[in-house]
ZAMARGU-4260 file (C-alpha; in steps of 0.2 Angstrom, whole numbers, plus 5000, padded with zeros to 4 digits):
<rodrens>
0) 5188/5342/4864 | 5203/5333/4873 | 5205/5315/4868 | 5210/5304/4882 | 5225/5293/4876
5) 5221/5275/4874 | 5232/5267/4887 | 5226/5279/4900 | 5208/5275/4895 | 5211/5257/4896
10) 5219/5258/4913 | 5204/5268/4919 | 5192/5254/4913 | 5202/5241/4921 | 5202/5251/4938
15) 5183/5252/4938 | 5179/5236/4928 | 5174/5226/4944 | 5161/5240/4948 | 5153/5238/4931
20) 5153/5219/4931 | 5147/5219/4948 | 5131/5229/4942 | 5130/5218/4927 | 5131/5201/4936
25) 5119/5207/4949 | 5107/5213/4936 | 5107/5196/4927 | 5104/5187/4944 | 5090/5199/4948
30) 5082/5195/4931 | 5083/5176/4934 | 5096/5174/4921 | 5108/5164/4932 | 5117/5155/4918
35) 5121/5172/4909 | 5127/5178/4926 | 5139/5164/4927 | 5145/5166/4909 | 5148/5184/4912
40) 5158/5181/4928 | 5169/5168/4918 | 5172/5180/4904 | 5177/5193/4916 | 5190/5181/4924
45) 5196/5175/4906 | 5199/5193/4900 | 5209/5198/4916 | 5197/5210/4923 | 5195/5212/4942
50) 5182/5199/4948 | 5167/5207/4956 | 5167/5198/4973 | 5151/5206/4980 | 5142/5200/4965
55) 5150/5183/4967 | 5142/5181/4984 | 5125/5187/4977 | 5126/5174/4963 | 5131/5160/4974
60) 5117/5163/4986 | 5104/5163/4971 | 5112/5148/4963 | 5110/5136/4978 | 5092/5140/4977
65) 5089/5136/4959 | 5104/5126/4952 | 5111/5109/4955 | 5122/5110/4971 | 5137/5102/4961
70) 5137/5117/4949 | 5137/5129/4964 | 5152/5120/4971 | 5161/5121/4955 | 5158/5139/4953
75) 5163/5142/4971 | 5180/5134/4968 | 5182/5145/4953 | 5179/5161/4963 | 5190/5155/4977
80) 5205/5153/4965 | 5202/5171/4960 | 5204/5176/4979 | 5186/5177/4984 | 5186/5180/5003
85) 5175/5166/5007 | 5166/5165/5024 | 5160/5150/5034 | 5143/5155/5029 | 5146/5151/5011
90) 5153/5133/5016 | 5138/5130/5027 | 5126/5134/5013 | 5135/5122/5001 | 5135/5108/5014
95) 5117/5111/5017 | 5114/5109/4998 | 5123/5092/4997 | 5115/5086/5013 | 5098/5090/5007
100) 5100/5078/4992 | 5109/5065/5003 | 5126/5067/4996 | 5135/5067/5013 | 5152/5063/5005
105) 5152/5079/4996 | 5146/5089/5011 | 5161/5081/5021 | 5173/5087/5007 | 5166/5105/5009
110) 5167/5104/5028 | 5186/5098/5027 | 5189/5113/5015 | 5185/5126/5029 | 5201/5124/5040
115) 5211/5123/5024 | 5205/5141/5020 | 5210/5147/5037 | 5193/5147/5044 | 5185/5138/5059
120) 5169/5128/5057 | 5155/5135/5067 | 5142/5126/5077 | 5131/5128/5061 | 5144/5119/5051
125) 5144/5104/5063 | 5125/5104/5065 | 5123/5104/5046 | 5135/5089/5043 | 5128/5080/5058
130) 5110/5082/5051 | 5116/5075/5034 | 5124/5060/5042 | 5108/5056/5053 | 5097/5059/5037
135) 5106/5044/5028 | 5106/5033/5044 | 5124/5036/5049 | 5120/5041/5067 | 5137/5035/5074
140) 5146/5047/5062 | 5135/5061/5069 | 5140/5056/5087 | 5159/5056/5081 | 5156/5074/5075
145) 5148/5079/5091 | 5164/5073/5100 | 5175/5083/5088 | 5165/5098/5092 | 5168/5096/5110
150) 5186/5093/5108 | 5188/5109/5098 | 5178/5119/5112 | 5162/5121/5102 | 5148/5117/5113
155) 5134/5107/5105 | 5117/5117/5106 | 5099/5112/5106 | 5099/5109/5087 | 5114/5097/5089
160) 5105/5086/5102 | 5088/5087/5093 | 5096/5081/5077 | 5104/5067/5085 | 5088/5062/5095
165) 5079/5062/5078 | 5093/5051/5071 | 5092/5039/5085 | 5073/5038/5084 | 5074/5035/5066
170) 5086/5021/5069 | 5073/5013/5082 | 5085/5017/5096 | 5072/5026/5107 | 5080/5022/5123
175) 5096/5029/5118 | 5087/5045/5112 | 5079/5046/5130 | 5097/5045/5137 | 5103/5059/5125
180) 5088/5069/5130 | 5093/5068/5148 | 5111/5072/5144 | 5105/5088/5135 | 5094/5094/5150
185) 5109/5090/5162 | 5120/5102/5152 | 5107/5116/5155 | 5100/5116/5138 | 5082/5119/5137
190) 5073/5107/5125 | 5062/5116/5112 | 5045/5110/5105 | 5054/5101/5090 | 5065/5092/5103
195) 5050/5086/5113 | 5040/5082/5098 | 5054/5072/5090 | 5056/5061/5106 | 5037/5059/5109
200) 5035/5054/5091 | 5049/5041/5092 | 5042/5034/5109 | 5024/5033/5102 | 5030/5023/5086
205) 5039/5010/5096 | 5026/5007/5109 | 5033/5018/5124 | 5017/5028/5125 | 5019/5030/5144
210) 5035/5038/5142 | 5028/5049/5128 | 5014/5055/5139 | 5026/5059/5153 | 5037/5069/5141
215) 5021/5078/5135 | 5017/5083/5152 | 5034/5089/5155 | 5033/5099/5139 | 5017/5108/5145
220) 5024/5111/5163 | 5039/5120/5155 | 5027/5131/5146 | 5031/5124/5129 | 5015/5124/5118
225) 5012/5107/5109 | 5008/5109/5091 | 4998/5099/5079 | 5012/5087/5075 | 5014/5084/5094
230) 4996/5079/5096 | 4996/5069/5080 | 5011/5059/5086 | 5002/5055/5103 | 4985/5051/5095
235) 4994/5039/5083 | 5003/5031/5098 | 4987/5029/5107 | 4978/5022/5092 | 4992/5009/5090
240) 4988/5002/5107 | 4969/5003/5104 | 4967/5016/5117 | 4954/5026/5107 | 4946/5034/5122
245) 4962/5043/5127 | 4965/5047/5109 | 4948/5055/5108 | 4952/5065/5123 | 4967/5072/5115
250) 4957/5078/5100 | 4945/5087/5112 | 4960/5095/5121 | 4967/5101/5104 | 4951/5111/5101
255) 4952/5118/5118 | 4970/5124/5114 | 4963/5132/5097 | 4972/5118/5087 | 4962/5112/5073
260) 4963/5093/5069 | 4969/5090/5051 | 4968/5076/5039 | 4982/5066/5048 | 4972/5068/5064
265) 4956/5061/5057 | 4964/5048/5046 | 4973/5041/5061 | 4957/5040/5071 | 4948/5032/5057
270) 4961/5019/5056 | 4961/5016/5074 | 4942/5014/5075 | 4942/5002/5060 | 4955/4991/5068
275) 4946/4991/5084 | 4930/4986/5076 | 4920/5002/5080 | 4914/5006/5062 | 4901/5018/5068
280) 4913/5029/5076 | 4925/5028/5061 | 4910/5033/5049 | 4906/5047/5061 | 4924/5054/5060
285) 4922/5052/5041 | 4907/5063/5041 | 4915/5076/5052 | 4929/5077/5040 | 4917/5081/5026
290) 4908/5094/5036 | 4924/5102/5040 | 4929/5103/5021 | 4943/5090/5023 | 4945/5078/5009
295) 4948/5060/5013 | 4964/5052/5005 | 4968/5035/4999 | 4974/5029/5017 | 4957/5034/5025
300) 4946/5026/5011 | 4957/5010/5012 | 4955/5010/5031 | 4936/5011/5030 | 4935/4998/5017
305) 4946/4986/5027 | 4935/4989/5043 | 4919/4987/5033 | 4925/4970/5026 | 4931/4964/5043
310) 4914/4968/5049 | 4906/4958/5035 | 4898/4973/5027 | 4902/4969/5009 | 4889/4981/5001
315) 4894/4995/5012 | 4913/4992/5007 | 4908/4992/4989 | 4899/5008/4991 | 4915/5015/4999
320) 4925/5009/4984 | 4913/5019/4973 | 4916/5035/4984 | 4935/5032/4983 | 4934/5030/4964
325) 4923/5046/4962 | 4936/5055/4973 | 4949/5051/4960 | 4959/5038/4969 | 4964/5021/4962
330) 4962/5007/4974 | 4976/4994/4974 | 4975/4975/4972 | 4974/4972/4991 | 4959/4984/4992
335) 4949/4976/4978 | 4955/4959/4985 | 4947/4963/5002 | 4930/4967/4995 | 4930/4952/4983
340) 4934/4941/4998 | 4920/4949/5008 | 4907/4945/4994 | 4914/4927/4992 | 4913/4924/5011
345) 4894/4929/5009 | 4892/4917/4995 | 4891/4931/4982 | 4905/4924/4970 | 4896/4933/4955
350) 4899/4950/4963 | 4917/4945/4966 | 4919/4941/4947 | 4911/4958/4943 | 4924/4967/4953
355) 4938/4956/4945 | 4932/4962/4928 | 4932/4980/4934 | 4950/4978/4940 | 4955/4971/4923
360) 4946/4985/4914 | 4955/4998/4924 | 4972/4991/4918 | 4975/4982/4935 | 4983/4965/4934
365) 4975/4955/4948 | 4988/4945/4958 | 4988/4928/4964 | 4980/4933/4981 | 4965/4940/4972
370) 4963/4924/4961 | 4965/4913/4977 | 4950/4922/4985 | 4939/4919/4970 | 4945/4901/4969
375) 4941/4898/4987 | 4923/4905/4984 | 4920/4894/4970 | 4927/4879/4979 | 4916/4882/4994
380) 4901/4881/4982 | 4907/4866/4974 | 4910/4874/4957 | 4925/4864/4953 | 4924/4866/4934
385) 4923/4885/4936 | 4938/4884/4948 | 4948/4875/4935 | 4943/4887/4921 | 4949/4901/4933
390) 4965/4893/4936 | 4968/4891/4917 | 4964/4910/4915 | 4976/4916/4928 | 4990/4905/4921
395) 4986/4912/4904 | 4988/4930/4911 | 5005/4925/4918 | 4999/4924/4936 | 5009/4910/4944
400) 4999/4899/4956 | 5006/4897/4974 | 5004/4884/4987 | 4988/4892/4993 | 4980/4890/4975
405) 4984/4872/4974 | 4978/4868/4992 | 4962/4877/4990 | 4958/4867/4974 | 4963/4851/4982
410) 4952/4855/4997 | 4938/4858/4985 | 4940/4842/4975 | 4941/4832/4991 | 4925/4840/4998
415) 4915/4840/4983 | 4921/4825/4973 | 4918/4806/4975 | 4925/4796/4990 | 4940/4791/4978
420) 4943/4810/4975 | 4943/4813/4994 | 4956/4799/4996 | 4967/4805/4981 | 4967/4824/4985
425) 4966/4825/5004 | 4982/4814/5006 | 4991/4827/4995 | 4986/4843/5003 | 5001/4853/5008
430) 5012/4843/4997 | 5008/4850/4980 | 5018/4865/4975 | 5017/4866/4956 | 5005/4865/4942
435) 5012/4849/4935 | 5009/4839/4951 | 4992/4846/4953 | 4988/4842/4935 | 4994/4824/4938
440) 4982/4822/4953 | 4967/4829/4943 | 4971/4816/4929 | 4972/4802/4942 | 4955/4807/4948
445) 4948/4808/4931 | 4955/4791/4927 | 4947/4784/4943 | 4930/4791/4938 | 4931/4783/4921
450) 4936/4766/4929 | 4921/4768/4940 | 4909/4771/4925 | 4916/4755/4916 | 4911/4744/4931
</rodrens>
């Protein structure tokens, strides 16, 4: 048997090491052991073997999906120093990772590194960074980059314009978004469904429903099929201006286009009908949701409770609260407050207190608004002693009374006390802003009552 001399064997290993390590690093990556793959790569580098560049690219692609983007950037620098032939694609992926978490500063550093490595940023590079800036509200920086693109002979594409339009709409600059949309069309670029939907949604949110409907029609005329998001945006816009008739027409049109209304569609309609005072239609939509196997969410339940309370239907609102609880949702303080207020306005303060206790047993700490509602109910019934006890209870729980608290109590004292009480309290309404001032007034009233008895 011929023995290969050690030096020759060593050289043979060195010559082919990158192939071995290429397989090893890739195997670690495929098995999900990313950390081990990184460790292996660093050991290869430290021991002077050839770095497996193919595996480097494979590892980086996997890392950006499962590891913090900062760790990916650090490793990228390491392999660049080893002579890794980076591509613009690699930089774009890293920029996207930083933009995704809102770290536009780091994304910008990655972008600036592209020309330093002898590469030219692509339209994707620019679009990624523009999207990052728009996401964090720096639309003007996005426009600056658009200008740089044009100076370097890179034409902004549909994605560039769509991203900037979205940024403008997010920044409440809907008119500017419309101007940019027109510029896009003038350049011969054909807006896609995302572009139209972004603009339509922005126009609907800021009350420009006529423009939104006009763009919707242009969209259809150009053969672009509106999707569920487009319809939901328009339905929301129409509900905002209380045009429920047109909103309902759009829902019917959706069905004709084989688009199935979703939870957002129905919840938007429920909220619209409730605000319009049409509770029967709102409840019909609720039943339609249930029949279609769509579960109501917290927003839908809260809208229905609000509508029922506005309609004075306290018992129905309380039943809806039970449904909400059974569905696994926890009503917030304003929701409980609405129902308590509705019962108190009907004169059923007892039920109001029952709901207050329910809130407290559910680890809710009712706020001053909830207590004010109950105080108002007690004061209207002339239960001033109970009102005083409730005031003490709320203070003991750390709930600070506000102007409304004191003025509600003053109003109760002036209406249900003696003529002297009326003179004392009615003159001070609107002026008492703290407990000490209120207590002084109550003491003055008590003293006046004792003086009357002595006479």
